C-alpha positions in Angstrom: -0.1 0.1 0.1 1.4 3.4 -0.9 2.0 6.0 1.7 1.9 9.7 1.3 4.6 12.0 3.3 4.9 15.5 3.7 8.3 17.1 4.1 8.8 20.6 5.2 12.1 22.4 5.8 12.7 23.6 9.4 15.5 25.9 8.6 17.4 27.2 5.5 19.8 24.8 4.0 21.5 25.6 0.6 18.6 26.7 -1.8 15.9 25.1 0.3 14.2 27.8 2.5 12.4 27.4 5.9 8.8 26.4 5.1 9.3 25.0 1.7 7.5 21.6 1.4 6.9 18.6 -0.9 4.8 15.5 -0.9 6.4 12.1 -1.6 4.6 8.8 -2.4 6.3 5.7 -1.1 4.7 2.6 -2.7 7.6 0.0 -2.8 8.8 -0.1 1.0 7.9 1.1 4.5 9.5 3.8 6.4 10.0 7.5 5.9 11.5 9.1 2.6 15.3 8.7 2.0 17.6 11.6 1.4 17.7 10.9 -2.4 14.0 11.0 -2.5 13.7 14.2 -0.8 16.4 15.7 -3.3 14.4 14.4 -6.2 11.2 15.8 -5.0 12.6 19.4 -4.2 14.4 19.4 -7.5 11.0 18.5 -9.4 8.7 20.9 -7.6 11.0 23.9 -7.3 13.4 23.3 -10.1 16.4 23.9 -7.9 19.8 22.1 -7.4 19.9 20.5 -4.0 22.7 18.6 -2.5 21.9 15.3 -0.7 23.9 16.4 2.2 21.3 19.2 2.8 18.5 16.7 2.9 19.2 15.0 6.3 16.1 14.2 8.5 17.3 16.8 11.0 16.6 19.6 8.4 13.0 18.4 7.9 9.7 17.9 9.7 8.5 14.5 8.0 4.9 13.9 8.4 2.9 10.8 7.3 -0.6 11.9 5.8 
């Protein structure tokens, strides 16, 4: 079963500004989104270059919707 996650930035990190958010669907496994999935979602939604090092779980509030 697919799960929907909302990922919201807690603070500025690179080109990601506090408050920016993305929604990520995980259908092939359980657990929270991985940094690569977070990077991909931000690049797709905001068309910005994001480094994976700026996408650790400490930078975001991750909510299951």
